[in-house]
N, C-alpha and C positions, 0 to 999 in steps of 0.2 A: 504494500500500500504506500503511495507517495505521501510526502508531507502535506498537511492540510492547509497551511497558509499559502498565500499567493506571493511568491518571491518575484523580484525583478526579472525581466527577460533581457538577457544579453544578446545583442545583435552585432555580429562581427564578420567582416570580410577577411578571408584567410587565403593568401596567395603564396604559392611555393616558388622559390627561386632555384634555377637549375644548377648553379655552381657558385664557387667563391667569387669569380669575376663579376657575376651578376649582383651578388651581395655587395661587393665593393662599389659598383656603379651606383646602386641605390643609396648606399651609405654616403657617398660623396655628394649626391644630389640633395639628400635630406640635411646633411650637415650644413650645406650652403643655403638652402631655401627655408628651413624651419625657423620659427621664432625662438624655440628653446629645444634643448636636448638633455635628457637625463639618462645616464648609463647605470644599469643595475646588474649585479651578479645575483642570480637566483638559484636556489636548490629546491626542487619540487619533490617532496616525499609523498608518495601515494599510499593510501591505506585502504584495507578492506578486511572483512572477517575471514576466519579460516575457511569457511565454506563459500566465500566470494558472493555473499548475498547482495552487496551493493552493485557489483558488476552485473549480476543477474537481473537487476532492476534498472539497468542503464544509468546508474548513478556513479559519480566520481567524487572522492574525497581526497583533498590535497592539503598538505602543510607546505606553505611557501616561505622559505628562509631567505631573508634579505639582510643586508648589514645592520639595519636599524630596527627591524621588527620581524615577527613571524605571523602569518595570516592563514587562517583555516578557510578553505573554500569547498562548498558542496554544490555540484552541478547535477541537474536532473533533466530528463526529457530532452536530450540533445537532438537537434535536427540539422544536419549538414547536407546542403545541396548546392552543387556548382560553386563551392567555395564560400557560400554564405551560411554561417552558423547561427542558429537561434537556440538558446538554452536557458533554463531557469537557473539562476545563480544566487547563492547566499554567501556572504563573506563576513568574517569577523576576526579582529586581531586577538591573538593570545595575550593573556595578562603577562605582566613583566616577569613574574616569578616562574610561571610555567615555560615561557619562552626561554628564559635563562637556563632552566633545567634541560630543556630539549636541545639547546645549543651546546651545553657542556657534554651531553651524551645523546647522540641521535637515537630516538626511540625505535625499538623494534616491536614493542607492544604498547598499546595505548588504551586506557579506559575511556570509552566514548563520553562518559559523563563529566570528564574534566575539560572537555572541549567547549568553546563558546557556541558551537552549533549543535549542542547535545539535544535540544528540544526538536530541531528539524531532523536530526538523525534517527530519533527513536522510532518513528513510524516505519522507517526503512529497515530497522534492525529487529523488529518484532517486539512482542509483549513480555518476553522472558525477563525475569529478575535474577541476578543482575543482567544488564545488557551484555551481549557477546563482545569480547575484546576485539580490538582492531589491531592488525599486524601490518608492518611495513612491507610493501611489495618491492620497493626499490626507489631510486631517485633519478630524476632528469635534471641535468645541469643546463642552465640557460644564461646567455648574456643578452640582456634586453636594452635596446636603445629606444627610448620613448621620446617622440617628437610632437610638437604642435606645429602643424603645417597650415599656412594661410589657405583657406578654402578657395580663394580666388585663383590659386594656381591649378586647381582641379576643374571646377565647374563655374567659376566666376562668382561664387557665393560669398557671403560675409562671414567674418569670424575665422576660427581655426578648427581643424579636425585633428584628433589624436591618431598618430601612426606609430606602431611598434615595429622595430626591425629586430628579429630574433635569430640567434645562432645557438642551436640546442644540440646537446649530446645525450643520446639515450643509452640504455644498458648494453646495446650491441656495439657502442662506440662509433656509430655512424652519425654524421651531422645532418641537421634539418635546418634549412635556411628559409625564412618566412617573413612576409610582410603582413601585418594585421592592422585592420582599421575597425575600431569598435565605436560605433556611432548609430543613432536611430536611423540616419539616412544612408547607412552603409550600402544598401542595394542601389540607391539612386546614384551613389558616387562610384560604383563599380566600374562602369564604362570609362569614366574620366581617369580613374587611376590606372586601368589597363593601358589606356592611350598614352599617359605620361610615361609609364614604364617602357612602352615600345619606343617612344622618342629617345629613351636612354639606351636603346638596343637590347633591352631586357625582355625576354619572352617568358613572362610569369605564367603559371598555370593555376587553376583553382585547386585548393586543397581537397583531397578525397577522404581525409581522415583527420580527426582532432589530434592534438599532441598526445592526449591520453591513449587514444587508440594506437597511435604510432609507438608510444612507450610500451604498451602491452605486446604489440607485435615483436618489438625488439627483445622484450623480456622472454617471450616464448622461444625465440631463436637461440637463446642462451640456455634453455632448459630450466629456467627459474620462473615459471609462470604462475606459481601458487605461493601464498605466504607461508612462512615457516613459523611454527608455534614454539620453536626453541628459544 
């Protein structure tokens, strides 16, 4: 059964870059054209129960470690079509003590009731008391460059739009190079962003899977596709 409240809907355009040269071309353009850039090193730790009941309900639970905070994210009901992702998303920061504890020693087992999203998780985990423990599936490492790009450079509109340029490494050690545009008008901006990338000589393609699905695929290739209760 899914959580009963109505979470925000994340709308995101996800475009794959074919190689490092394409990534470098997009980075050079955004570095010059954007009004701001923030670079963040991220470690994304994915969690599930021993019987993978979150995955069975197409839910993803992640702890994202950044230099100044740790954020828990729960995504449900993902819908990815032609690079446009719509998903229900809940996010909440861990309190300082819990974040410090998890930083000091990366958790392999987590009591879901200590997480700030415990109430949203409970319907997904069932009615048993205590709630089943969560186990670390593994981590995805990402360098994210977050830009604010004047919308006028895309479709002539006012204001700015957020664009993330990601360089990710999954459990199989292969890179994933991606441009993400999270905005309510992501679908309307899709054609303009494709055209701008083509002007740079970059043949981007719509993502066919989320980062989490890509992570799970890489995990399966290593033979470690289930959590360990050790």
